[in-house]
N, C-alpha and C positions, 0 to 999 in steps of 0.2 A: 788863240794860242799866241804868245809873244813872238814877234818876228825875229827876235834875237836868237831863237833856238834854231839850230841847223837840223837837217833831216836826221843826221846821225844822233844828235843829242835827243831829239824827240823819241827816236826808237829806243835809246837806252833808258830814258826816264819813264817811258810807258811800258816797256817790255823787258829789255835785257836786265836792267837793274831791279826793277820793281817786282818782278816775279821770282819766287823761289823755283827750284827745279820742279818739273812736273811730277805729281804723285804717281808712284808705280807700285802696283800690287799691294795696296794697303789692306791688311786683314780686316774683315768685318768684325763687329762687336761679338758676334757669336763665335767666330774663330778665336778671338783673343781670350774669351771666357773658356772655351773648350780646351785650350792648351793647358790650362791649369788642372784639368782633371787627371793628368798623369802624375801630378806631384803627390808625394806621400801625404796621406790624409791628415796626419797629426801635426804637420808642419804649420807654424803660425803664419796665417795670411796677413793679418793686420792686428796691430796692438795700439792701445791708447791708455796710458796710465796703467792701472791694474787689470784692465779688461783686454781679453784677446778673443779673436775668432780664428780657429784653425781652418785649413782648407776644407776639411770635412763639414764643419759647421756652416761655413759660408756657402758651400755648394748645396747643402740641405736647404738653405733659404732660397737659393737660385732655382732649385728644382721644386719649390713649393712646400717643402717641409719646414718644421720649426724645431730647433734644438735648444730652446731656452733663450735667455737674454744675455747680452754682453755689455750692457751699459748704454745710455742714450746715444753717445757719439757713434759707436760702432754699429748699433742697431739701425740708426738713421742712415749711415753710409752704406750698409748692406742693402737697405731698402732702395737707395738711389741706384745702386748697381743693378738690382732687380728691375727697376723701372727702365733703365737703359736697355737691358736685355729684352724686355717686353716691347719697348718702343721700336727696337731694331727689327723684331719679328713682325710687327704689324705696320711698320712704316710710319709711326707716329712721331710727333715732335716733343722734345724734352723741355717743356715750358719751365719747369722748376730749376733748371740749370742755367737758363739765360738771365742776364741782369736786367733789372728795371723793365719788366714787361716783354722781354725777348726770350726766345727759346733756341735750342740747338737740335740739329738732326743727329741721330746716332752716328752717322758717318763722320761728322765733325769731331765727335769725341774719340772715335776710332783713329782718325788721322792724328789727333794730338797724342793719343796713347802710343801710336807707332813711332812718333817722333821722340817721345820720352824713352822708349825702348832703345832706339838708336843712340841717344845720348848716354843712357846708362851703360851701354856696352863699352863706351870709352873708358879706358883704365881698368877694365875688368881683369882680375888676376887669373881667371881660368874660364874656359868656355862653358856654355850651358849644356848640361847633360839632358838628353831628350827624356830620360825617365825620371830624373830627380830634380831638374830645374837648376836655378842659379842660387848660389849661397849669398847673393847680395842682400843687404839690409838697407832699405831706402827710407830715410827719415824726412818727413815733411813737416817743416816748422812754419806753416802758415795756417790760416783758418781752415778747419776741416770741412765746413759746410759750403764749399765752393766747387766749381768745375774741376779745379786743380786736383782735389782729393780723389774725385771719381776717375780722372784721367790717370793719376798715379796708381790707383788700385787696379785698374784694368791692365796697365803695363806690368805691374807686379804679378798679377795672375798669369799673364801670358809667358812670363819668364820664370815662374815658380819661385819668386823671391818673397821677401817679407817687407811689409810697409809698417813703419812706426809713425804714429801721429803724435806730435808734441801737443800737450795740453796748453790751455790758455796761460796757466801759471808758469809752465816751463818756457813758453815763448817769451814771457815778460821778464824772466830773470836769467841772466847769462850763466850763472853758476848752475842752475837747475838744467838749463839746456846743455851745457857742456857735460854734465853728469849723465844726462840721457844719451848723448852721443857716445860717451865712453861705455856705459853699461850695456847698451844695445849693440855695441860693436858695429855702428853704422858705417857702411861703405860709401853711400851717396847721401848728401845732405842738400835739401832744397829749402831755401828761405829767402826773405827779402833782405835788402842791404842793412837796414838798421838792426835787424835781429842778429845778423852775423857780426856786425861792427861792434856790438856790445861785448863780444868775446875778447876784444882787445883790452878790456879793463880788468880781466882776470889775471891772477898771478901765474902766467905761463902754463896754462893747461896743456896736456899732451893728448892728442886725439889721433893716434897712429893708424887706426883702422880706416879712416876716411880716405878714399881714393879720388873722389870728385865732389866739388862744390858747385851747385847751380844757384846763381844769384838772380832772383826774379825782381822785376820792377822796371823803372826807367832812370835809376840813379846808379852810377858806376864809378865809385871813388877808386883812384889808382892804388892807394895804400892797402885796400882790402885784400887784394891778391897776395901781397907779401905776407899779410897777417895769416891768411888761411894756409899758406904753404908752411909757415912756421909752426902752426898748430898740427899740421899733418904733412910731414916731409914726404916728398914724392907725389903728393896729390896735385891735381890740376883744378882750375877754377874757370868757369864760363859765365858770361853775362847773357841773360835771357830777357829780352824786352817783351813785356806782357801788357795786355789791356783787358779790362773785364769783358769786353764784347767779343773776344776771340778765345777759343778753347786752347789752353796751353800757351806756349810761347809763339809770338808772331815772327820773331827774328832772334838771331843769336850772334854773339861776337866774343872777342877776348875780353877778359876782365882786366883791362889796362888803364882805365880811367878816361879813355877817349869817348866812350859811348858809341863806338862804331859797331854796326851790326849788318847782317845780310838776312833777307827773308828766308825762312825755313821752307822745306818742300811743301808746295801747295798754297803758300801764303802770297799775298800781294800787298806791297807798300808803295804809296804814292806821297809825294810832298807837293801840296797845292797851296795857292794863295786864296784870298777870300772869294775870288770869282771862280774857284775850282779850276784854275789854270796851272799848268806845270811850272814849278819853280826851277830856274836853271841851276846847274851845279855851282857850288860855292855860295849859294844864297840860302837863307833860312825860311821855312814855311811850316804849315801845320801838317802833321803826319796823318794820313788816312790809311786804314787797314781793310783788306778784303781777303777773299780766298776760301779754301776748303773748310776751315773751322770757324768761319764767321757766324755769329749769332743771327737769328732770324727775328724780324719784326712780327709781333703778334698784336693784332687788332689795332695797329697804328699807334701803339702806346710808347714806342721807343723813339727817343730823340737822337739826332746825330747821324742817322742813316741817310745816305744819298745815293743816287744813281752814279755808277762809274762813268765819267764823261768820255772814256776812251775804250770801253769794252761794253758793247750792247748787251743788255740784260744783266750786267754785273752790278753788285752793290758794294758800297764802302761804308765804313763808320768813321766819323770824325773823332779823333782821340784828343787827349789833353796835351799830348807831346808835340814839341816843335823840333825841327832839325833840318838837315839838308844833305844832298849827295856830294861826295867828293869826286874829283876827276877820275878816280880809279874805281868807282862803283860801290863805295861804302856809304851807308846811311849813318850820318853822325847825329845823334840825339843831343839836343841842348841839355847840358847838365845844370839844372836849376838847384841852387843851394837850399838845403832844408832849413826851415825856420823853427824846427822843434827845439824847445829849450832843454830837452833831456841831455844829460852829459854823455850818454851813450849813442847819440845820433851820428849817422854817417857823416853829416856835414862837419862835425867836430873831429872826426877821425882824419879827414883830409879836406881841404877846400875844394869845392866843385870846380870842374874845368869847363869853361864855356867854349863855344865854337870860335870865338875871337882869339882864343889861345892856340888854335890849331893852324899850322902853317898852310897858307893858300886858301883859307876859308874866311870869307867876308860876311859880316852880318847883313841881313836885309835892311 
């Protein structure tokens, strides 16, 4: 450990700043699923294109019955939720949800779903009715065959809301996506930066039903926040740092262009050098992620996993992101400019902001 770090700095870098607050009373997968049984049976649980699954149809599948087909996307997502429920019951690992030969424990998916529920509650216009659930319509404009979709659906079931999955065609065309948001009366929209930035090139669409935008990834252009608020006056927007090896977001922060985030409950973020030593505040290093929703290594097939050098028995994954801690405990991610030639890329919406542009922050 570099001698330049004081005892106070070491404590902050290893514990105070690196760890999200301790997880408290996280519902199990079975609890999340059971909460949806109170919801009116004919309410739509999940929709993709022309296909829908009502709460009754989805729970028929969860209980072992079959009520017909609803298209490949929804049938496969329903199967994934059934697998999560079965794995939780028998203590198995969800190998199909982990990236590149890794798996997830059901408790990791439950922790991510609980975080999504807490975020969705922000800007909600009315409380959840215990008998009828929430009127929220949550639109996921990312690939459906990922952990994110399973996490979103579990969170939706627990809240009695509706999940709308954008199709590949709708994600690729801003006009189609804006129309989907409008026609579904979406209240929460989850998408990556480039998908939402493409809305800037439309002739001023109005999306008044949206109350919250959640921007996933590790790119956080400042102009995107103003754009989203113009589309939906009164809405709020948040930035969620994600990595494939962690279920859901690992950290969250304001969508202000700085890329500053803090670990979510149960997550652990460290900034280390090539020798896995702590990088002092004000310097840049590689971001490592660990914690409650970290993927597991299966059969030694996963690369990038290392032992946590400061927590016996802990594991971390080396991400592609670089960044560093500020003196007041924010993790600032390096904003690397996109090289996409597409005219709707986030890089063309606004130039990326680097750590060198942040007062008091020096590049390594």
